C-alpha positions in Angstrom: 102.0 -86.7 -20.1 102.9 -83.0 -20.7 106.4 -83.5 -19.2 106.8 -86.6 -21.4 105.9 -84.6 -24.5 108.3 -81.8 -23.5 111.1 -84.3 -22.9 110.5 -85.9 -26.3 110.5 -82.5 -28.0 113.8 -81.7 -26.2 115.3 -84.9 -27.3 114.1 -84.3 -30.9 115.7 -80.8 -30.9 119.0 -82.2 -29.5 119.0 -84.9 -32.2 118.4 -82.4 -34.9 121.3 -80.2 -33.7 123.5 -83.3 -33.4 122.6 -84.4 -36.9 123.4 -80.9 -38.2 126.8 -80.9 -36.5 127.6 -84.4 -37.7 126.6 -83.5 -41.3 128.7 -80.3 -41.2 131.7 -82.0 -39.6 131.5 -84.8 -42.2 131.6 -82.1 -45.0 134.7 -80.6 -43.4 136.3 -84.0 -43.0 135.7 -85.0 -46.6 137.4 -81.9 -47.9 140.2 -81.9 -45.3 141.1 -85.5 -46.0 142.6 -84.6 -49.5 144.1 -81.2 -48.5 147.4 -82.2 -46.9 148.2 -84.5 -49.9 147.3 -81.7 -52.4 149.2 -79.2 -50.3 152.4 -81.2 -50.4 152.1 -82.4 -54.0 151.7 -78.9 -55.3 155.4 -78.4 -54.6 155.9 -80.2 -57.9 155.3 -78.7 -61.3 154.3 -82.1 -62.6 151.6 -82.4 -60.0 150.5 -78.9 -60.8 150.0 -79.9 -64.4 148.2 -83.1 -63.3 145.7 -81.0 -61.3 145.0 -78.5 -64.0 141.6 -80.0 -64.7 140.3 -78.7 -61.3 137.9 -75.8 -61.9 139.4 -74.1 -58.8 142.7 -74.3 -56.9 143.7 -71.6 -54.4 146.8 -71.8 -52.2 148.3 -69.3 -49.7 147.9 -68.0 -46.2 145.1 -66.4 -44.3 144.4 -64.7 -41.0 141.4 -63.3 -39.1 140.4 -61.8 -35.8 137.0 -61.8 -34.1 135.2 -60.8 -31.0 135.6 -64.1 -29.2 138.1 -64.5 -26.3 141.3 -66.4 -27.0 141.1 -69.3 -27.8 137.9 -69.0 -29.9 135.2 -71.5 -28.7 133.7 -71.5 -32.2 136.6 -73.8 -33.2 135.1 -76.4 -30.9 131.5 -75.8 -32.2 130.6 -74.0 -28.9 128.7 -70.7 -28.8 130.7 -67.5 -29.4 132.0 -65.8 -26.3 129.5 -63.0 -26.7 126.7 -65.0 -28.1 127.4 -63.7 -31.6 130.7 -63.4 -33.5 132.0 -60.5 -35.7 135.2 -61.2 -37.7 137.4 -59.6 -40.3 139.4 -62.1 -42.5 142.0 -61.8 -45.2 143.6 -64.2 -47.7 146.8 -63.9 -49.7 146.5 -66.2 -52.7 150.1 -67.2 -53.5 149.0 -69.3 -56.4 145.7 -70.2 -57.9 143.2 -70.3 -60.7 139.4 -70.3 -61.0 138.4 -71.9 -64.3 140.9 -70.6 -66.8 141.6 -67.4 -64.9 144.9 -67.1 -63.0 144.4 -65.3 -59.7 147.9 -65.8 -58.3 149.2 -62.9 -56.1 145.8 -61.4 -55.3 144.2 -60.7 -51.9 140.7 -61.2 -50.7 139.0 -60.0 -47.5 135.7 -60.7 -45.9 133.6 -59.2 -43.1 131.6 -61.8 -41.3 128.9 -61.5 -38.6 127.4 -64.7 -37.1 124.4 -64.0 -34.9 124.6 -67.2 -32.9 126.4 -70.6 -32.8 128.2 -70.7 -36.2 126.6 -74.0 -37.2 123.2 -72.3 -37.1 124.3 -70.1 -40.0 122.5 -66.8 -40.9 125.9 -65.1 -41.5 126.1 -61.6 -42.8 129.0 -61.7 -45.3 130.7 -58.9 -47.4 133.5 -59.7 -49.8 136.3 -57.4 -50.9 138.4 -58.2 -54.0 141.9 -56.8 -54.6 141.7 -53.6 -56.6 144.5 -54.7 -58.8 142.4 -57.7 -60.0 141.1 -57.5 -63.6 137.4 -57.7 -64.3 137.7 -61.5 -65.1 139.8 -62.1 -61.9 137.3 -60.2 -59.8 134.4 -62.3 -61.2 136.4 -65.5 -60.7 137.2 -64.7 -57.1 133.7 -63.6 -56.3 132.3 -66.8 -57.6 134.9 -68.8 -55.6 134.3 -67.1 -52.3 130.5 -67.2 -52.8 130.8 -71.0 -53.0 129.9 -71.4 -56.7 132.7 -74.0 -57.2 132.0 -75.8 -53.9 134.7 -77.3 -51.8 135.5 -75.8 -48.4 134.5 -72.3 -49.6 131.1 -73.9 -50.5 130.8 -75.1 -46.9 131.5 -71.6 -45.6 129.1 -70.1 -48.1 126.4 -72.5 -47.0 126.2 -70.7 -43.7 125.4 -67.3 -45.2 121.9 -65.9 -44.9 119.2 -67.3 -47.3 116.1 -69.4 -47.3 116.6 -73.1 -47.1 117.3 -74.5 -50.6 117.6 -71.0 -51.9 120.7 -68.9 -52.9 123.1 -67.6 -50.3 122.8 -63.9 -49.6 125.9 -61.6 -49.7 126.2 -57.8 -49.3 127.4 -56.3 -52.6 131.0 -57.2 -53.4 133.5 -54.3 -53.6 136.9 -53.7 -55.1 139.4 -52.3 -52.7 143.1 -51.8 -52.2 144.0 -54.6 -49.8 147.3 -54.7 -47.9 148.2 -58.1 -46.5 151.3 -58.0 -44.3 153.0 -60.7 -42.3 156.1 -59.9 -40.3 156.0 -62.7 -37.7 154.8 -62.5 -35.0 152.8 -59.5 -36.4 150.1 -59.6 -39.0 148.3 -56.6 -40.5 145.4 -56.4 -42.9 144.2 -53.1 -44.3 141.1 -52.8 -46.6 141.7 -49.2 -47.7 139.0 -46.9 -46.4 137.0 -49.8 -45.0 138.7 -51.9 -42.4 141.8 -52.9 -40.5 143.0 -55.9 -38.6 146.2 -55.9 -36.6 147.3 -58.8 -34.5 150.3 -60.5 -32.8 150.7 -64.3 -32.4 151.0 -65.6 -28.8 154.5 -66.5 -27.7 155.5 -70.0 -28.5 153.9 -69.9 -31.0 150.7 -71.4 -29.7 149.0 -73.6 -32.2 145.9 -75.8 -32.3 145.0 -78.6 -34.7 142.2 -81.1 -35.3 139.5 -78.6 -34.4 136.0 -79.6 -35.9 135.6 -76.0 -37.2 138.3 -74.2 -39.2 138.5 -71.8 -42.1 141.4 -73.8 -43.6 141.4 -77.4 -42.5 143.5 -79.5 -41.8 146.4 -77.1 -41.2 147.6 -76.2 -37.7 146.1 -72.9 -36.6 148.4 -70.3 -35.0 146.7 -68.3 -32.2 147.1 -64.6 -31.9 145.5 -61.7 -30.1 144.2 -58.7 -32.0 145.2 -55.2 -30.9 142.9 -53.6 -33.5 140.0 -54.6 -35.6 137.9 -52.0 -37.2 135.3 -52.0 -40.0 132.9 -49.5 -41.5 130.9 -50.3 -44.7 127.4 -51.3 -45.8 125.9 -49.2 -42.9 127.8 -51.4 -40.4 130.4 -50.0 -38.0 132.6 -52.3 -35.9 135.5 -51.5 -33.6 137.1 -54.0 -31.2 140.4 -54.8 -29.6 141.8 -57.7 -27.6 139.9 -60.3 -29.5 141.0 -63.8 -30.7 143.2 -64.1 -33.8 143.9 -67.1 -36.0 146.1 -67.8 -39.0 147.2 -70.7 -41.1 148.1 -71.8 -44.6 145.1 -72.8 -46.8 144.4 -74.9 -49.9 140.9 -74.7 -51.5 139.7 -76.8 -54.4 136.4 -77.2 -56.2 134.2 -80.0 -54.9 130.8 -80.8 -53.4 128.7 -78.3 -51.5 128.3 -76.0 -54.5 126.1 -73.0 -53.8 124.2 -70.3 -55.7 124.4 -66.7 -54.5 122.8 -63.3 -54.8 123.9 -59.9 -53.6 121.5 -57.8 -51.6 122.2 -54.3 -50.3 
């Protein structure tokens, strides 16, 4: 009887994890389904005007590196190489708006620490907004990356710390001079006085697509290896080399999965 109860509890736990993964993947798939269409249509000024009613539209490129081995198992919903995952990410917004605020040409960076399998959430997140952003631009981008407008950024924000049903918790957002440089195969991110990420894409280049987890689905992800990833802020110090690196284009729009957020030191 005891063994039967244990087995039933085990099956229940497996089912809950499976349901969580299915729900998360379904969220990603719903958002990703429209993205390639939007990405291609936005080459047209007419389409740009047609989509002006969206409360958020961000387009550009991003890259990140983390403490996982190449290729990062988190992309396949597997546990991080070291059990936890620490990452530094950067986005260059080539064109975009949040509400009525134009945010084209600005950079955003993020420090991320996931204590276990990424689907289990509990992320520690810290946002950095381009110092050249105006007050209204900083507010708009903070709201976007904290998931207030939903969409894929809302999915990412949903994994931040916070009680179930409560607001997502972020470390205080800071303004910083952010340098975002791409000279293929090299990529270099500098958050002035705070962090640096330097990586080089693997020869080929090596790309992966169709992964169930991605920062910018459904675009193909170019795989790199980081020669330097350093971060020091909010009482956190991180230094790592030789980790996994990823990069791709991105398109984020408003949608479901809207979040609320608070900042806690």
